Structures are given as C-alpha cells and as structure tokens.
Biopython code that builds the backbone (N, CA, C, O; Angstrom):
import numpy as np
from Bio.PDB.StructureBuilder import StructureBuilder

atoms = [
    (1, "UNK", "N", (51.820, 77.938, 120.152)),
    (1, "UNK", "CA", (53.109, 78.228, 120.722)),
    (1, "UNK", "C", (54.236, 77.880, 119.761)),
    (1, "UNK", "O", (55.213, 78.617, 119.636)),
    (2, "UNK", "N", (54.083, 76.727, 119.073)),
    (2, "UNK", "CA", (55.104, 76.314, 118.119)),
    (2, "UNK", "C", (55.213, 77.335, 116.978)),
    (2, "UNK", "O", (56.307, 77.611, 116.486)),
    (3, "UNK", "N", (54.081, 77.886, 116.569)),
    (3, "UNK", "CA", (54.089, 78.865, 115.477)),
    (3, "UNK", "C", (54.858, 80.118, 115.887)),
    (3, "UNK", "O", (55.576, 80.693, 115.069)),
    (4, "UNK", "N", (54.721, 80.541, 117.114)),
    (4, "UNK", "CA", (55.420, 81.736, 117.611)),
    (4, "UNK", "C", (56.931, 81.478, 117.645)),
    (4, "UNK", "O", (57.720, 82.343, 117.264)),
    (5, "UNK", "N", (57.324, 80.304, 118.097)),
    (5, "UNK", "CA", (58.752, 79.971, 118.158)),
    (5, "UNK", "C", (59.337, 79.903, 116.746)),
    (5, "UNK", "O", (60.413, 80.446, 116.498)),
    (6, "UNK", "N", (58.649, 79.251, 115.834)),
    (6, "UNK", "CA", (59.119, 79.137, 114.450)),
    (6, "UNK", "C", (59.176, 80.516, 113.803)),
    (6, "UNK", "O", (60.149, 80.837, 113.119)),
    (7, "UNK", "N", (58.159, 81.325, 114.007)),
    (7, "UNK", "CA", (58.132, 82.672, 113.442)),
    (7, "UNK", "C", (59.249, 83.536, 114.032)),
    (7, "UNK", "O", (59.884, 84.304, 113.310)),
    (8, "UNK", "N", (59.486, 83.415, 115.316)),
    (8, "UNK", "CA", (60.568, 84.167, 115.960)),
    (8, "UNK", "C", (61.929, 83.729, 115.420)),
    (8, "UNK", "O", (62.782, 84.569, 115.133)),
    (9, "UNK", "N", (62.130, 82.444, 115.283)),
    (9, "UNK", "CA", (63.382, 81.920, 114.738)),
    (9, "UNK", "C", (63.599, 82.402, 113.306)),
    (9, "UNK", "O", (64.700, 82.822, 112.953)),
    (10, "UNK", "N", (62.577, 82.345, 112.501)),
    (10, "UNK", "CA", (62.662, 82.819, 111.118)),
    (10, "UNK", "C", (62.999, 84.316, 111.076)),
    (10, "UNK", "O", (63.822, 84.743, 110.267)),
    (11, "UNK", "N", (62.374, 85.094, 111.930)),
    (11, "UNK", "CA", (62.636, 86.537, 111.988)),
    (11, "UNK", "C", (64.078, 86.812, 112.387)),
    (11, "UNK", "O", (64.728, 87.670, 111.789)),
    (12, "UNK", "N", (64.589, 86.103, 113.385)),
    (12, "UNK", "CA", (65.978, 86.282, 113.807)),
    (12, "UNK", "C", (66.956, 85.933, 112.684)),
    (12, "UNK", "O", (67.927, 86.654, 112.455)),
    (13, "UNK", "N", (66.698, 84.844, 111.998)),
    (13, "UNK", "CA", (67.570, 84.453, 110.877)),
    (13, "UNK", "C", (67.543, 85.525, 109.790)),
    (13, "UNK", "O", (68.588, 85.879, 109.245)),
    (14, "UNK", "N", (66.381, 86.034, 109.479)),
    (14, "UNK", "CA", (66.268, 87.075, 108.461)),
    (14, "UNK", "C", (66.994, 88.352, 108.873)),
    (14, "UNK", "O", (67.673, 88.967, 108.052)),
    (15, "UNK", "N", (66.859, 88.748, 110.112)),
    (15, "UNK", "CA", (67.525, 89.960, 110.606)),
    (15, "UNK", "C", (69.048, 89.794, 110.523)),
    (15, "UNK", "O", (69.738, 90.685, 110.029)),
    (16, "UNK", "N", (69.569, 88.672, 110.999)),
    (16, "UNK", "CA", (71.016, 88.450, 110.955)),
    (16, "UNK", "C", (71.536, 88.352, 109.525)),
    (16, "UNK", "O", (72.629, 88.834, 109.229)),
    (17, "UNK", "N", (70.769, 87.739, 108.644)),
    (17, "UNK", "CA", (71.198, 87.598, 107.254)),
    (17, "UNK", "C", (71.329, 88.948, 106.578)),
    (17, "UNK", "O", (72.316, 89.192, 105.884)),
    (18, "UNK", "N", (70.371, 89.822, 106.760)),
    (18, "UNK", "CA", (70.377, 91.110, 106.070)),
    (18, "UNK", "C", (71.180, 92.186, 106.791)),
    (18, "UNK", "O", (71.560, 93.182, 106.176)),
    (19, "UNK", "N", (71.444, 92.004, 108.075)),
    (19, "UNK", "CA", (72.173, 93.033, 108.800)),
    (19, "UNK", "C", (73.682, 92.787, 108.812)),
    (19, "UNK", "O", (74.444, 93.699, 109.134)),
    (20, "UNK", "N", (74.125, 91.592, 108.472)),
    (20, "UNK", "CA", (75.556, 91.309, 108.442)),
    (20, "UNK", "C", (76.189, 92.035, 107.264)),
    (20, "UNK", "O", (75.843, 91.809, 106.104)),
    (21, "UNK", "N", (77.105, 92.894, 107.592)),
    (21, "UNK", "CA", (77.779, 93.680, 106.566)),
    (21, "UNK", "C", (78.844, 92.818, 105.906)),
    (21, "UNK", "O", (79.657, 92.190, 106.585)),
    (22, "UNK", "N", (78.833, 92.794, 104.585)),
    (22, "UNK", "CA", (79.845, 92.064, 103.842)),
    (22, "UNK", "C", (81.119, 92.892, 103.822)),
    (22, "UNK", "O", (81.076, 94.100, 103.590)),
    (23, "UNK", "N", (82.255, 92.244, 104.064)),
    (23, "UNK", "CA", (83.532, 92.935, 104.014)),
    (23, "UNK", "C", (83.899, 93.177, 102.565)),
    (23, "UNK", "O", (84.051, 92.237, 101.784)),
    (24, "UNK", "N", (84.040, 94.447, 102.213)),
    (24, "UNK", "CA", (84.409, 94.811, 100.860)),
    (24, "UNK", "C", (85.917, 94.852, 100.762)),
    (24, "UNK", "O", (86.587, 95.500, 101.566)),
    (25, "UNK", "N", (86.439, 94.166, 99.786)),
    (25, "UNK", "CA", (87.872, 94.156, 99.555)),
    (25, "UNK", "C", (88.258, 95.348, 98.686)),
    (25, "UNK", "O", (87.574, 95.665, 97.713)),
    (26, "UNK", "N", (89.349, 96.000, 99.042)),
    (26, "UNK", "CA", (89.876, 97.123, 98.270)),
    (26, "UNK", "C", (91.218, 96.726, 97.663)),
    (26, "UNK", "O", (91.989, 95.989, 98.277)),
    (27, "UNK", "N", (91.489, 97.209, 96.471)),
    (27, "UNK", "CA", (92.770, 96.977, 95.820)),
    (27, "UNK", "C", (93.627, 98.222, 95.992)),
    (27, "UNK", "O", (93.230, 99.323, 95.611)),
    (28, "UNK", "N", (94.806, 98.032, 96.572)),
    (28, "UNK", "CA", (95.758, 99.114, 96.801)),
    (28, "UNK", "C", (96.923, 98.923, 95.841)),
    (28, "UNK", "O", (97.434, 97.815, 95.674)),
    (29, "UNK", "N", (97.336, 100.019, 95.213)),
    (29, "UNK", "CA", (98.498, 99.979, 94.324)),
    (29, "UNK", "C", (99.438, 101.114, 94.698)),
    (29, "UNK", "O", (99.033, 102.271, 94.804)),
    (30, "UNK", "N", (100.712, 100.754, 94.898)),
    (30, "UNK", "CA", (101.761, 101.738, 95.125)),
    (30, "UNK", "C", (102.581, 101.851, 93.845)),
    (30, "UNK", "O", (102.826, 100.855, 93.165)),
    (31, "UNK", "N", (103.002, 103.073, 93.524)),
    (31, "UNK", "CA", (103.778, 103.300, 92.310)),
    (31, "UNK", "C", (104.875, 104.323, 92.577)),
    (31, "UNK", "O", (104.629, 105.363, 93.187)),
    (32, "UNK", "N", (106.092, 104.020, 92.116)),
    (32, "UNK", "CA", (107.232, 104.928, 92.211)),
    (32, "UNK", "C", (107.687, 105.262, 90.794)),
    (32, "UNK", "O", (107.743, 104.382, 89.935)),
    (33, "UNK", "N", (108.011, 106.529, 90.546)),
    (33, "UNK", "CA", (108.524, 106.957, 89.252)),
    (33, "UNK", "C", (109.815, 107.733, 89.477)),
    (33, "UNK", "O", (109.905, 108.562, 90.382)),
    (34, "UNK", "N", (110.797, 107.460, 88.657)),
    (34, "UNK", "CA", (112.060, 108.177, 88.750)),
    (34, "UNK", "C", (112.976, 107.780, 87.618)),
    (34, "UNK", "O", (112.566, 107.082, 86.690)),
    (35, "UNK", "N", (114.216, 108.224, 87.694)),
    (35, "UNK", "CA", (115.193, 107.876, 86.658)),
    (35, "UNK", "C", (116.280, 106.953, 87.200)),
    (35, "UNK", "O", (117.165, 106.538, 86.453)),
    (36, "UNK", "N", (116.224, 106.631, 88.479)),
    (36, "UNK", "CA", (117.230, 105.759, 89.093)),
    (36, "UNK", "C", (116.556, 104.787, 90.054)),
    (36, "UNK", "O", (115.379, 104.941, 90.382)),
    (37, "UNK", "N", (117.284, 103.823, 90.487)),
    (37, "UNK", "CA", (116.772, 102.864, 91.465)),
    (37, "UNK", "C", (116.553, 103.556, 92.811)),
    (37, "UNK", "O", (117.158, 104.588, 93.101)),
    (38, "UNK", "N", (115.673, 102.964, 93.627)),
    (38, "UNK", "CA", (115.320, 103.562, 94.923)),
    (38, "UNK", "C", (115.230, 102.500, 96.000)),
    (38, "UNK", "O", (115.121, 101.305, 95.723)),
    (39, "UNK", "N", (115.278, 102.968, 97.236)),
    (39, "UNK", "CA", (114.907, 102.136, 98.372)),
    (39, "UNK", "C", (113.478, 102.528, 98.725)),
    (39, "UNK", "O", (113.193, 103.685, 99.034)),
    (40, "UNK", "N", (112.586, 101.543, 98.673)),
    (40, "UNK", "CA", (111.155, 101.798, 98.862)),
    (40, "UNK", "C", (110.688, 101.126, 100.145)),
    (40, "UNK", "O", (111.016, 99.967, 100.401)),
    (41, "UNK", "N", (109.924, 101.852, 100.949)),
    (41, "UNK", "CA", (109.307, 101.317, 102.159)),
    (41, "UNK", "C", (107.805, 101.543, 102.054)),
    (41, "UNK", "O", (107.360, 102.637, 101.705)),
    (42, "UNK", "N", (107.020, 100.503, 102.358)),
    (42, "UNK", "CA", (105.566, 100.620, 102.238)),
    (42, "UNK", "C", (104.861, 99.742, 103.258)),
    (42, "UNK", "O", (105.457, 98.818, 103.811)),
    (43, "UNK", "N", (103.587, 100.034, 103.504)),
    (43, "UNK", "CA", (102.737, 99.239, 104.382)),
    (43, "UNK", "C", (102.025, 98.188, 103.542)),
    (43, "UNK", "O", (101.419, 98.521, 102.524)),
    (44, "UNK", "N", (102.089, 96.913, 103.955)),
    (44, "UNK", "CA", (101.425, 95.855, 103.203)),
    (44, "UNK", "C", (99.992, 95.635, 103.699)),
    (44, "UNK", "O", (99.507, 96.371, 104.558)),
    (45, "UNK", "N", (99.324, 94.619, 103.153)),
    (45, "UNK", "CA", (97.913, 94.356, 103.471)),
    (45, "UNK", "C", (97.682, 93.985, 104.927)),
    (45, "UNK", "O", (96.549, 94.058, 105.403)),
    (46, "UNK", "N", (98.724, 93.590, 105.645)),
    (46, "UNK", "CA", (98.596, 93.231, 107.061)),
    (46, "UNK", "C", (98.995, 94.364, 107.984)),
    (46, "UNK", "O", (98.946, 94.207, 109.204)),
    (47, "UNK", "N", (99.394, 95.515, 107.426)),
    (47, "UNK", "CA", (99.838, 96.635, 108.234)),
    (47, "UNK", "C", (101.314, 96.566, 108.580)),
    (47, "UNK", "O", (101.821, 97.390, 109.340)),
    (48, "UNK", "N", (102.007, 95.570, 108.014)),
    (48, "UNK", "CA", (103.443, 95.427, 108.253)),
    (48, "UNK", "C", (104.225, 96.332, 107.306)),
    (48, "UNK", "O", (103.780, 96.609, 106.192)),
    (49, "UNK", "N", (105.390, 96.789, 107.755)),
    (49, "UNK", "CA", (106.251, 97.636, 106.933)),
    (49, "UNK", "C", (107.220, 96.752, 106.163)),
    (49, "UNK", "O", (107.931, 95.933, 106.745)),
    (50, "UNK", "N", (107.239, 96.929, 104.851)),
    (50, "UNK", "CA", (108.121, 96.172, 103.961)),
    (50, "UNK", "C", (109.110, 97.135, 103.326)),
    (50, "UNK", "O", (108.786, 98.300, 103.093)),
    (51, "UNK", "N", (110.318, 96.651, 103.043)),
    (51, "UNK", "CA", (111.332, 97.462, 102.387)),
    (51, "UNK", "C", (111.860, 96.714, 101.169)),
    (51, "UNK", "O", (112.160, 95.522, 101.231)),
    (52, "UNK", "N", (111.966, 97.443, 100.060)),
    (52, "UNK", "CA", (112.549, 96.909, 98.831)),
    (52, "UNK", "C", (113.785, 97.743, 98.542)),
    (52, "UNK", "O", (113.688, 98.947, 98.306)),
    (53, "UNK", "N", (114.938, 97.109, 98.561)),
    (53, "UNK", "CA", (116.168, 97.829, 98.246)),
    (53, "UNK", "C", (116.470, 97.660, 96.766)),
    (53, "UNK", "O", (116.214, 96.609, 96.179)),
    (54, "UNK", "N", (117.011, 98.698, 96.182)),
    (54, "UNK", "CA", (117.405, 98.685, 94.777)),
    (54, "UNK", "C", (116.211, 98.432, 93.849)),
    (54, "UNK", "O", (116.334, 97.714, 92.856)),
    (55, "UNK", "N", (115.061, 99.022, 94.173)),
    (55, "UNK", "CA", (113.850, 98.868, 93.364)),
    (55, "UNK", "C", (114.015, 99.580, 92.026)),
    (55, "UNK", "O", (114.688, 100.608, 91.944)),
    (56, "UNK", "N", (113.409, 99.040, 90.994)),
    (56, "UNK", "CA", (113.461, 99.660, 89.664)),
    (56, "UNK", "C", (112.959, 101.093, 89.712)),
    (56, "UNK", "O", (112.199, 101.469, 90.604)),
    (57, "UNK", "N", (113.397, 101.897, 88.728)),
    (57, "UNK", "CA", (113.013, 103.310, 88.666)),
    (57, "UNK", "C", (111.499, 103.478, 88.570)),
    (57, "UNK", "O", (110.957, 104.442, 89.111)),
    (58, "UNK", "N", (110.810, 102.569, 87.899)),
    (58, "UNK", "CA", (109.346, 102.621, 87.773)),
    (58, "UNK", "C", (108.752, 101.387, 88.439)),
    (58, "UNK", "O", (108.213, 100.502, 87.774)),
    (59, "UNK", "N", (108.859, 101.343, 89.758)),
    (59, "UNK", "CA", (108.443, 100.216, 90.589)),
    (59, "UNK", "C", (106.960, 100.321, 90.925)),
    (59, "UNK", "O", (106.461, 101.421, 91.163)),
    (60, "UNK", "N", (106.239, 99.187, 90.950)),
    (60, "UNK", "CA", (104.845, 99.138, 91.422)),
    (60, "UNK", "C", (104.622, 97.825, 92.171)),
    (60, "UNK", "O", (105.309, 96.830, 91.943)),
    (61, "UNK", "N", (103.662, 97.854, 93.052)),
    (61, "UNK", "CA", (103.169, 96.646, 93.705)),
    (61, "UNK", "C", (101.714, 96.892, 94.087)),
    (61, "UNK", "O", (101.293, 98.038, 94.247)),
    (62, "UNK", "N", (100.955, 95.825, 94.229)),
    (62, "UNK", "CA", (99.549, 95.977, 94.615)),
    (62, "UNK", "C", (99.121, 94.784, 95.466)),
    (62, "UNK", "O", (99.764, 93.734, 95.467)),
    (63, "UNK", "N", (98.011, 94.975, 96.191)),
    (63, "UNK", "CA", (97.452, 93.931, 97.037)),
    (63, "UNK", "C", (95.989, 94.252, 97.307)),
    (63, "UNK", "O", (95.530, 95.366, 97.052)),
    (64, "UNK", "N", (95.264, 93.270, 97.822)),
    (64, "UNK", "CA", (93.865, 93.449, 98.228)),
    (64, "UNK", "C", (93.789, 93.395, 99.747)),
    (64, "UNK", "O", (94.542, 92.667, 100.394)),
    (65, "UNK", "N", (92.865, 94.178, 100.307)),
    (65, "UNK", "CA", (92.698, 94.189, 101.767)),
    (65, "UNK", "C", (91.257, 94.537, 102.131)),
    (65, "UNK", "O", (90.602, 95.329, 101.453)),
    (66, "UNK", "N", (90.785, 93.935, 103.202)),
    (66, "UNK", "CA", (89.476, 94.275, 103.768)),
    (66, "UNK", "C", (89.649, 95.012, 105.088)),
    (66, "UNK", "O", (88.678, 95.224, 105.814)),
    (67, "UNK", "N", (90.870, 95.400, 105.398)),
    (67, "UNK", "CA", (91.188, 96.064, 106.664)),
    (67, "UNK", "C", (90.843, 97.553, 106.570)),
    (67, "UNK", "O", (91.717, 98.393, 106.356)),
    (68, "UNK", "N", (89.558, 97.863, 106.732)),
    (68, "UNK", "CA", (89.092, 99.246, 106.644)),
    (68, "UNK", "C", (89.757, 100.090, 107.720)),
    (68, "UNK", "O", (89.812, 99.697, 108.886)),
    (69, "UNK", "N", (90.263, 101.255, 107.320)),
    (69, "UNK", "CA", (90.957, 102.126, 108.248)),
    (69, "UNK", "C", (92.458, 101.899, 108.275)),
    (69, "UNK", "O", (93.173, 102.587, 109.002)),
    (70, "UNK", "N", (92.947, 100.940, 107.489)),
    (70, "UNK", "CA", (94.379, 100.665, 107.431)),
    (70, "UNK", "C", (95.127, 101.893, 106.919)),
    (70, "UNK", "O", (94.772, 102.457, 105.884)),
    (71, "UNK", "N", (96.165, 102.302, 107.650)),
    (71, "UNK", "CA", (96.985, 103.435, 107.237)),
    (71, "UNK", "C", (98.007, 102.940, 106.221)),
    (71, "UNK", "O", (98.839, 102.084, 106.522)),
    (72, "UNK", "N", (97.930, 103.494, 105.014)),
    (72, "UNK", "CA", (98.842, 103.137, 103.933)),
    (72, "UNK", "C", (99.955, 104.168, 103.869)),
    (72, "UNK", "O", (99.694, 105.371, 103.841)),
    (73, "UNK", "N", (101.204, 103.696, 103.845)),
    (73, "UNK", "CA", (102.346, 104.602, 103.780)),
    (73, "UNK", "C", (103.294, 104.134, 102.687)),
    (73, "UNK", "O", (103.535, 102.938, 102.519)),
    (74, "UNK", "N", (103.826, 105.099, 101.948)),
    (74, "UNK", "CA", (104.793, 104.828, 100.888)),
    (74, "UNK", "C", (105.915, 105.843, 100.999)),
    (74, "UNK", "O", (105.672, 107.048, 101.042)),
    (75, "UNK", "N", (107.147, 105.350, 101.044)),
    (75, "UNK", "CA", (108.320, 106.222, 101.096)),
    (75, "UNK", "C", (109.348, 105.685, 100.129)),
    (75, "UNK", "O", (109.448, 104.475, 99.927)),
    (76, "UNK", "N", (110.122, 106.590, 99.523)),
    (76, "UNK", "CA", (111.182, 106.186, 98.600)),
    (76, "UNK", "C", (112.325, 107.182, 98.674)),
    (76, "UNK", "O", (112.116, 108.383, 98.843)),
    (77, "UNK", "N", (113.535, 106.659, 98.546)),
    (77, "UNK", "CA", (114.748, 107.481, 98.481)),
    (77, "UNK", "C", (115.546, 106.982, 97.288)),
    (77, "UNK", "O", (115.892, 105.802, 97.225)),
    (78, "UNK", "N", (115.843, 107.873, 96.334)),
    (78, "UNK", "CA", (116.614, 107.447, 95.168)),
    (78, "UNK", "C", (118.052, 107.130, 95.580)),
    (78, "UNK", "O", (118.610, 107.771, 96.470)),
    (79, "UNK", "N", (118.637, 106.140, 94.925)),
    (79, "UNK", "CA", (119.979, 105.695, 95.305)),
    (79, "UNK", "C", (121.070, 106.644, 94.828)),
    (79, "UNK", "O", (122.166, 106.659, 95.387)),
    (80, "UNK", "N", (120.776, 107.444, 93.788)),
    (80, "UNK", "CA", (121.811, 108.343, 93.267)),
    (80, "UNK", "C", (121.517, 109.823, 93.514)),
    (80, "UNK", "O", (122.218, 110.687, 92.988)),
    (81, "UNK", "N", (120.489, 110.119, 94.307)),
    (81, "UNK", "CA", (120.154, 111.507, 94.611)),
    (81, "UNK", "C", (119.258, 112.191, 93.599)),
    (81, "UNK", "O", (118.941, 113.370, 93.758)),
    (82, "UNK", "N", (118.840, 111.473, 92.553)),
    (82, "UNK", "CA", (117.943, 112.076, 91.562)),
    (82, "UNK", "C", (116.516, 112.138, 92.105)),
    (82, "UNK", "O", (116.204, 111.512, 93.118)),
    (83, "UNK", "N", (115.663, 112.885, 91.435)),
    (83, "UNK", "CA", (114.282, 113.060, 91.882)),
    (83, "UNK", "C", (113.485, 111.763, 91.756)),
    (83, "UNK", "O", (113.700, 110.962, 90.846)),
    (84, "UNK", "N", (112.573, 111.585, 92.683)),
    (84, "UNK", "CA", (111.698, 110.424, 92.688)),
    (84, "UNK", "C", (110.287, 110.897, 93.023)),
    (84, "UNK", "O", (110.114, 111.838, 93.799)),
    (85, "UNK", "N", (109.276, 110.247, 92.442)),
    (85, "UNK", "CA", (107.875, 110.569, 92.721)),
    (85, "UNK", "C", (107.130, 109.303, 93.087)),
    (85, "UNK", "O", (107.624, 108.198, 92.865)),
    (86, "UNK", "N", (105.960, 109.459, 93.639)),
    (86, "UNK", "CA", (105.182, 108.287, 94.023)),
    (86, "UNK", "C", (103.695, 108.561, 94.063)),
    (86, "UNK", "O", (103.261, 109.707, 94.186)),
    (87, "UNK", "N", (102.909, 107.481, 93.958)),
    (87, "UNK", "CA", (101.448, 107.582, 93.985)),
    (87, "UNK", "C", (100.876, 106.394, 94.751)),
    (87, "UNK", "O", (101.455, 105.308, 94.772)),
    (88, "UNK", "N", (99.723, 106.630, 95.382)),
    (88, "UNK", "CA", (98.940, 105.566, 96.005)),
    (88, "UNK", "C", (97.570, 105.562, 95.340)),
    (88, "UNK", "O", (96.908, 106.596, 95.243)),
    (89, "UNK", "N", (97.153, 104.376, 94.882)),
    (89, "UNK", "CA", (95.834, 104.194, 94.273)),
    (89, "UNK", "C", (95.022, 103.255, 95.154)),
    (89, "UNK", "O", (95.550, 102.273, 95.674)),
    (90, "UNK", "N", (93.726, 103.561, 95.320)),
    (90, "UNK", "CA", (92.789, 102.662, 95.993)),
    (90, "UNK", "C", (91.654, 102.395, 95.024)),
    (90, "UNK", "O", (90.978, 103.320, 94.573)),
    (91, "UNK", "N", (91.447, 101.129, 94.708)),
    (91, "UNK", "CA", (90.418, 100.706, 93.753)),
    (91, "UNK", "C", (90.550, 101.431, 92.409)),
    (91, "UNK", "O", (89.547, 101.789, 91.792)),
    (92, "UNK", "N", (91.772, 101.642, 91.968)),
    (92, "UNK", "CA", (92.029, 102.267, 90.678)),
    (92, "UNK", "C", (91.995, 103.780, 90.683)),
    (92, "UNK", "O", (92.295, 104.399, 89.662)),
    (93, "UNK", "N", (91.641, 104.394, 91.797)),
    (93, "UNK", "CA", (91.582, 105.853, 91.902)),
    (93, "UNK", "C", (92.800, 106.366, 92.657)),
    (93, "UNK", "O", (93.118, 105.888, 93.745)),
    (94, "UNK", "N", (93.475, 107.342, 92.069)),
    (94, "UNK", "CA", (94.634, 107.931, 92.736)),
    (94, "UNK", "C", (94.164, 108.703, 93.959)),
    (94, "UNK", "O", (93.296, 109.571, 93.864)),
    (95, "UNK", "N", (94.750, 108.376, 95.115)),
    (95, "UNK", "CA", (94.340, 109.043, 96.348)),
    (95, "UNK", "C", (95.348, 110.078, 96.812)),
    (95, "UNK", "O", (94.977, 111.065, 97.448)),
    (96, "UNK", "N", (96.622, 109.864, 96.500)),
    (96, "UNK", "CA", (97.657, 110.818, 96.894)),
    (96, "UNK", "C", (98.871, 110.639, 95.992)),
    (96, "UNK", "O", (99.066, 109.589, 95.380)),
    (97, "UNK", "N", (99.684, 111.696, 95.927)),
    (97, "UNK", "CA", (100.889, 111.631, 95.104)),
    (97, "UNK", "C", (101.933, 112.631, 95.576)),
    (97, "UNK", "O", (101.632, 113.589, 96.289)),
    (98, "UNK", "N", (103.164, 112.381, 95.161)),
    (98, "UNK", "CA", (104.256, 113.328, 95.322)),
    (98, "UNK", "C", (104.891, 113.454, 93.945)),
    (98, "UNK", "O", (105.258, 112.450, 93.334)),
    (99, "UNK", "N", (105.022, 114.663, 93.463)),
    (99, "UNK", "CA", (105.409, 114.892, 92.077)),
    (99, "UNK", "C", (106.869, 114.630, 91.745)),
    (99, "UNK", "O", (107.220, 114.632, 90.565)),
    (100, "UNK", "N", (107.709, 114.414, 92.691)),
    (100, "UNK", "CA", (109.090, 114.097, 92.391)),
    (100, "UNK", "C", (109.994, 115.303, 92.299)),
    (100, "UNK", "O", (110.830, 115.387, 91.399)),
    (101, "UNK", "N", (109.839, 116.234, 93.213)),
    (101, "UNK", "CA", (110.668, 117.436, 93.217)),
    (101, "UNK", "C", (111.871, 117.313, 94.141)),
    (101, "UNK", "O", (112.569, 118.299, 94.376)),
    (102, "UNK", "N", (112.129, 116.107, 94.673)),
    (102, "UNK", "CA", (113.284, 115.892, 95.538)),
    (102, "UNK", "C", (113.747, 114.443, 95.408)),
    (102, "UNK", "O", (113.157, 113.662, 94.662)),
    (103, "UNK", "N", (114.797, 114.093, 96.130)),
    (103, "UNK", "CA", (115.323, 112.732, 96.031)),
    (103, "UNK", "C", (114.629, 111.752, 96.982)),
    (103, "UNK", "O", (114.988, 110.575, 97.025)),
    (104, "UNK", "N", (113.641, 112.228, 97.742)),
    (104, "UNK", "CA", (112.898, 111.329, 98.626)),
    (104, "UNK", "C", (111.445, 111.802, 98.749)),
    (104, "UNK", "O", (111.145, 112.989, 98.625)),
    (105, "UNK", "N", (110.564, 110.847, 98.994)),
    (105, "UNK", "CA", (109.150, 111.143, 99.190)),
    (105, "UNK", "C", (108.624, 110.340, 100.377)),
    (105, "UNK", "O", (109.177, 109.301, 100.736)),
    (106, "UNK", "N", (107.563, 110.834, 100.969)),
    (106, "UNK", "CA", (106.780, 110.107, 101.959)),
    (106, "UNK", "C", (105.340, 110.548, 101.783)),
    (106, "UNK", "O", (105.018, 111.725, 101.940)),
    (107, "UNK", "N", (104.472, 109.596, 101.456)),
    (107, "UNK", "CA", (103.047, 109.894, 101.279)),
    (107, "UNK", "C", (102.226, 108.838, 102.025)),
    (107, "UNK", "O", (102.717, 107.752, 102.332)),
    (108, "UNK", "N", (100.973, 109.180, 102.308)),
    (108, "UNK", "CA", (100.112, 108.246, 103.037)),
    (108, "UNK", "C", (98.656, 108.433, 102.640)),
    (108, "UNK", "O", (98.270, 109.466, 102.093)),
    (109, "UNK", "N", (97.862, 107.417, 102.925)),
    (109, "UNK", "CA", (96.423, 107.436, 102.686)),
    (109, "UNK", "C", (95.801, 106.447, 103.674)),
    (109, "UNK", "O", (96.513, 105.674, 104.316)),
    (110, "UNK", "N", (94.482, 106.474, 103.792)),
    (110, "UNK", "CA", (93.769, 105.559, 104.675)),
    (110, "UNK", "C", (92.789, 104.743, 103.862)),
    (110, "UNK", "O", (92.045, 105.293, 103.051)),
    (111, "UNK", "N", (92.780, 103.433, 104.069)),
    (111, "UNK", "CA", (91.865, 102.554, 103.370)),
    (111, "UNK", "C", (90.456, 102.772, 103.907)),
    (111, "UNK", "O", (90.228, 102.673, 105.112)),
    (112, "UNK", "N", (89.504, 103.069, 103.014)),
    (112, "UNK", "CA", (88.129, 103.333, 103.494)),
    (112, "UNK", "C", (87.471, 102.107, 104.103)),
    (112, "UNK", "O", (86.324, 102.176, 104.545)),
]
sb = StructureBuilder()
sb.init_structure("model")
sb.init_model(0)
sb.init_chain("A")
sb.init_seg("    ")
for serial, (resi, resn, name, xyz) in enumerate(atoms, 1):
    if name == "N":
        sb.init_residue(resn, " ", resi, " ")
    sb.init_atom(name, np.array(xyz, "f"), 0.0, 1.0, " ", f" {name:<3s}", serial, name[0])
structure = sb.get_structure()
C-alpha cells in the first residue's frame, strides 16, 4: 500500500512539473520617427495608457511583459503639423508600422 501511495505521489509531482507552462516574457519596443517633437500615447506593460508630451522626433521606449494577449497601442501627433511615423516591435520583430504620411498615427498589435 505504501508503494502505491509513494508511486502515485511521484506521478502527480511529475505531471505537475512537466505540465506547468512557463510564462514567456516578450520584449515590446515602440518607436516614433519624424522631424519635430510629438505627443505620444502608448500602452505600457500593465495595460495602462501613458502619455509623453514633447517627445523627441526619434522617440523610443521598450519593456518586457508576460501578459499574453495584451493589446498594444501607439499613437502620436506632431506638435508642428509635420509628418510622423511609428513602429511596434515584439521580440525584435516589427509587427506593425505607419509610414508617416500625415501629422498623426495610431497603430496597434497584440502580444502573443
């Protein structure tokens, strides 16, 4: 009887050890390109909306997140009306972009 209990306990531990999915962290990078300063709004690693006023013409920020399914949003409006572009990268791969054909952009992606 003791052998069955020990064997059952060992089996349960093995099943839980191998079936627990490890949370994979993803690196998100937002990038803005333009010739003038911008007001930038983006979603951070917690899903909160952050705003940067008077951001540099070539602004970037990045963070790590394990929040799979997180909706990533990036918006920018140039302060002087000039064209602005933007990109979202996940794990170093560009997932979406706006080429900068207007004075404002809004792009989004989803964290896998």
